[in-house]
TORPA-4810 file (N, C-alpha, C, O; in nm, 3 decimals):
<nodes>
NODE_1_14.148_0.974_2.053_14.076_0.847_1.941_13.927_0.923_2.032_13.887_0.879_2.140_X
NODE_2_13.850_1.066_1.944_13.709_1.101_1.989_13.705_1.014_1.891_13.783_0.950_1.821_X
NODE_3_13.515_1.042_1.914_13.428_1.015_1.812_13.402_0.873_1.799_13.284_0.857_1.771_X
NODE_4_13.463_0.770_1.809_13.452_0.581_1.774_13.371_0.568_1.752_13.273_0.599_1.819_X
NODE_5_13.374_0.508_1.635_13.298_0.411_1.519_13.323_0.288_1.515_13.444_0.273_1.499_X
NODE_6_13.248_0.152_1.525_13.298_0.047_1.548_13.338_0.032_1.339_13.424_-0.047_1.304_X
NODE_7_13.288_0.088_1.270_13.283_0.078_1.162_13.344_0.111_1.081_13.370_0.057_0.973_X
NODE_8_13.399_0.283_1.157_13.438_0.354_1.040_13.614_0.304_1.102_13.664_0.206_1.157_X
NODE_9_13.661_0.450_1.047_13.791_0.489_0.989_13.897_0.455_1.185_14.000_0.397_1.221_X
NODE_10_13.796_0.525_1.243_13.875_0.581_1.435_13.861_0.373_1.448_13.976_0.340_1.477_X
NODE_11_13.824_0.317_1.444_13.857_0.146_1.495_13.947_0.101_1.422_14.042_0.039_1.470_X
NODE_12_13.928_0.130_1.245_14.090_0.050_1.203_14.182_0.099_1.232_14.284_0.031_1.237_X
NODE_13_14.187_0.269_1.268_14.344_0.341_1.343_14.374_0.226_1.492_14.484_0.183_1.527_X
NODE_14_14.249_0.201_1.551_14.325_0.150_1.620_14.305_0.002_1.662_14.328_-0.030_1.778_X
NODE_15_14.263_-0.088_1.570_14.274_-0.174_1.544_14.480_-0.191_1.497_14.555_-0.281_1.533_X
NODE_16_14.513_-0.078_1.416_14.594_-0.075_1.361_14.785_-0.117_1.457_14.884_-0.190_1.449_X
NODE_17_14.687_0.062_1.587_14.786_0.023_1.641_14.803_-0.066_1.750_14.906_-0.122_1.788_X
NODE_18_14.682_-0.071_1.798_14.701_-0.226_1.883_14.786_-0.359_1.928_14.828_-0.416_2.028_X
NODE_19_14.782_-0.371_1.751_14.832_-0.468_1.675_15.000_-0.427_1.695_15.080_-0.502_1.752_X
NODE_20_15.031_-0.311_1.646_15.155_-0.258_1.595_15.255_-0.285_1.783_15.361_-0.346_1.791_X
NODE_21_15.172_-0.212_1.921_15.180_-0.237_2.020_15.187_-0.392_2.035_15.275_-0.455_2.092_X
NODE_22_15.080_-0.438_1.974_15.085_-0.623_2.040_15.215_-0.725_2.018_15.238_-0.826_2.083_X
NODE_23_15.287_-0.677_1.919_15.427_-0.739_1.840_15.523_-0.721_1.845_15.615_-0.794_1.806_X
NODE_24_15.536_-0.537_1.935_15.684_-0.477_1.946_15.752_-0.542_2.045_15.707_-0.575_2.155_X
NODE_25_15.862_-0.560_2.001_15.945_-0.664_2.079_16.028_-0.537_2.176_16.144_-0.569_2.202_X
NODE_26_15.998_-0.438_2.217_16.026_-0.408_2.309_15.964_-0.245_2.366_15.964_-0.140_2.302_X
NODE_27_15.898_-0.277_2.549_15.847_-0.172_2.526_15.639_-0.185_2.532_15.542_-0.114_2.554_X
NODE_28_15.672_-0.316_2.497_15.517_-0.420_2.449_15.442_-0.391_2.551_15.324_-0.385_2.517_X
NODE_29_15.461_-0.366_2.677_15.344_-0.370_2.763_15.300_-0.217_2.816_15.208_-0.195_2.895_X
NODE_30_15.416_-0.086_2.733_15.334_0.092_2.761_15.253_0.073_2.649_15.132_0.098_2.647_X
NODE_31_15.340_0.015_2.524_15.243_-0.029_2.370_15.085_-0.013_2.460_15.024_0.090_2.490_X
NODE_32_15.051_-0.164_2.487_14.967_-0.215_2.448_14.863_-0.112_2.569_14.741_-0.112_2.552_X
NODE_33_14.939_-0.011_2.714_14.844_0.005_2.803_14.800_0.169_2.713_14.702_0.243_2.712_X
NODE_34_14.921_0.167_2.652_14.854_0.333_2.538_14.730_0.311_2.437_14.651_0.391_2.387_X
NODE_35_14.744_0.181_2.427_14.676_0.164_2.322_14.515_0.131_2.365_14.419_0.122_2.289_X
NODE_36_14.516_0.118_2.505_14.381_0.050_2.582_14.325_0.192_2.699_14.235_0.199_2.783_X
NODE_37_14.422_0.281_2.655_14.393_0.424_2.710_14.337_0.491_2.558_14.242_0.555_2.511_X
NODE_38_14.426_0.449_2.531_14.340_0.579_2.371_14.172_0.537_2.290_14.077_0.587_2.230_X
NODE_39_14.228_0.406_2.347_14.056_0.295_2.302_13.929_0.350_2.433_13.814_0.380_2.400_X
NODE_40_13.987_0.355_2.605_13.922_0.418_2.674_13.853_0.566_2.681_13.767_0.579_2.768_X
NODE_41_13.870_0.632_2.634_13.923_0.785_2.646_13.821_0.816_2.576_13.803_0.741_2.480_X
NODE_42_13.709_0.944_2.596_13.644_0.959_2.597_13.436_0.938_2.559_13.345_1.004_2.510_X
NODE_43_13.459_0.803_2.621_13.337_0.713_2.571_13.203_0.766_2.688_13.230_0.829_2.791_X
NODE_44_13.093_0.736_2.656_12.957_0.772_2.699_12.906_0.628_2.715_12.868_0.564_2.617_X
NODE_45_12.906_0.573_2.849_12.809_0.490_2.926_12.643_0.436_2.922_12.552_0.481_2.992_X
NODE_46_12.636_0.357_2.847_12.460_0.313_2.745_12.420_0.262_2.853_12.322_0.313_2.908_X
NODE_47_12.486_0.143_2.914_12.441_0.045_3.026_12.519_-0.061_3.053_12.607_-0.095_2.974_X
NODE_48_12.486_-0.161_3.224_12.554_-0.192_3.238_12.464_-0.306_3.276_12.342_-0.319_3.273_X
NODE_49_12.570_-0.391_3.315_12.455_-0.585_3.338_12.570_-0.593_3.440_12.684_-0.551_3.421_X
NODE_50_12.507_-0.675_3.588_12.582_-0.744_3.635_12.449_-0.841_3.734_12.326_-0.835_3.734_X
NODE_51_12.579_-0.952_3.834_12.443_-0.962_3.880_12.539_-0.946_4.095_12.650_-0.942_4.149_X
NODE_52_12.378_-0.942_4.134_12.449_-0.864_4.262_12.396_-1.030_4.338_12.302_-1.109_4.331_X
NODE_53_12.534_-1.013_4.413_12.551_-1.109_4.512_12.569_-1.054_4.629_12.659_-0.970_4.625_X
NODE_54_12.514_-1.067_4.743_12.535_-1.014_4.866_12.593_-1.058_4.957_12.580_-1.013_5.071_X
NODE_55_12.682_-1.172_4.921_12.834_-1.165_4.976_12.954_-1.071_4.941_13.056_-1.052_5.006_X
NODE_56_12.905_-0.998_4.784_13.033_-0.976_4.768_13.004_-0.861_4.814_12.901_-0.793_4.814_X
NODE_57_13.193_-0.837_4.886_13.174_-0.675_4.932_13.192_-0.500_4.840_13.301_-0.453_4.806_X
NODE_58_13.126_-0.468_4.830_13.122_-0.330_4.796_12.943_-0.332_4.698_12.899_-0.233_4.639_X
NODE_59_12.913_-0.390_4.701_12.775_-0.366_4.626_12.682_-0.250_4.600_12.636_-0.184_4.508_X
NODE_60_12.680_-0.262_4.741_12.566_-0.131_4.773_12.649_0.014_4.763_12.597_0.125_4.751_X
NODE_61_12.768_-0.013_4.770_12.805_0.085_4.735_12.825_0.135_4.609_12.797_0.248_4.571_X
NODE_62_12.891_0.019_4.526_12.880_0.077_4.348_12.749_0.068_4.289_12.743_0.113_4.175_X
NODE_63_12.612_0.007_4.352_12.481_0.035_4.286_12.477_0.212_4.393_12.398_0.300_4.360_X
NODE_64_12.528_0.221_4.455_12.500_0.397_4.524_12.584_0.475_4.436_12.529_0.581_4.409_X
NODE_65_12.683_0.462_4.389_12.748_0.534_4.283_12.703_0.571_4.188_12.645_0.680_4.190_X
NODE_66_12.709_0.516_4.100_12.564_0.439_3.958_12.475_0.536_4.005_12.439_0.619_3.921_X
NODE_67_12.417_0.550_4.152_12.262_0.609_4.095_12.326_0.801_4.093_12.302_0.892_4.014_X
NODE_68_12.410_0.797_4.216_12.498_0.905_4.236_12.526_0.978_4.115_12.478_1.091_4.122_X
NODE_69_12.579_0.958_4.019_12.606_1.017_3.914_12.490_1.004_3.775_12.505_1.018_3.654_X
NODE_70_12.386_0.973_3.853_12.239_0.987_3.738_12.196_0.863_3.619_12.121_0.869_3.521_X
NODE_71_12.259_0.778_3.661_12.217_0.652_3.588_12.159_0.550_3.655_12.163_0.513_3.772_X
NODE_72_12.081_0.497_3.515_11.936_0.396_3.617_11.976_0.312_3.637_12.054_0.240_3.574_X
NODE_73_11.929_0.303_3.732_11.985_0.132_3.821_11.847_0.048_3.852_11.766_0.060_3.944_X
NODE_74_11.853_-0.063_3.713_11.751_-0.158_3.733_11.787_-0.285_3.798_11.889_-0.338_3.753_X
NODE_75_11.713_-0.358_3.913_11.743_-0.477_3.991_11.638_-0.569_3.960_11.517_-0.548_3.965_X
NODE_76_11.733_-0.730_3.910_11.576_-0.800_3.909_11.645_-0.942_4.003_11.744_-1.009_3.971_X
NODE_77_11.569_-0.955_4.107_11.559_-1.126_4.205_11.510_-1.261_4.122_11.401_-1.297_4.078_X
NODE_78_11.655_-1.322_4.123_11.598_-1.462_4.068_11.597_-1.582_4.144_11.672_-1.677_4.121_X
NODE_79_11.475_-1.575_4.271_11.448_-1.684_4.392_11.517_-1.837_4.321_11.504_-1.861_4.201_X
NODE_80_11.579_-1.917_4.402_11.572_-2.031_4.341_11.510_-2.111_4.489_11.543_-2.051_4.591_X
NODE_81_11.419_-2.246_4.513_11.354_-2.312_4.562_11.476_-2.376_4.687_11.596_-2.367_4.662_X
NODE_82_11.440_-2.422_4.783_11.494_-2.420_4.890_11.575_-2.584_4.832_11.679_-2.628_4.883_X
NODE_83_11.511_-2.642_4.738_11.605_-2.746_4.720_11.649_-2.816_4.585_11.652_-2.929_4.534_X
NODE_84_11.687_-2.664_4.551_11.815_-2.640_4.412_11.759_-2.680_4.332_11.837_-2.740_4.259_X
NODE_85_11.614_-2.689_4.278_11.588_-2.755_4.160_11.554_-2.638_4.065_11.525_-2.660_3.947_X
</nodes>
């Protein structure tokens, strides 16, 4: 399923596939996984947003991977005063 178009035929085709998988009496888990895989194929990343948490493991490595892949990364910082207001 390439050339994804949220307004067009491919969106309707995937929606039908997903519905059939979600109501399947047998093999539902595999059918849902197959529907998800079909949707996630041949995508182009347009952008991402996240909140950096310095306490969370892997944040610096994730940012480095995005930069290495040629993606533009913009970091914003919000400061809170020490009184918590």
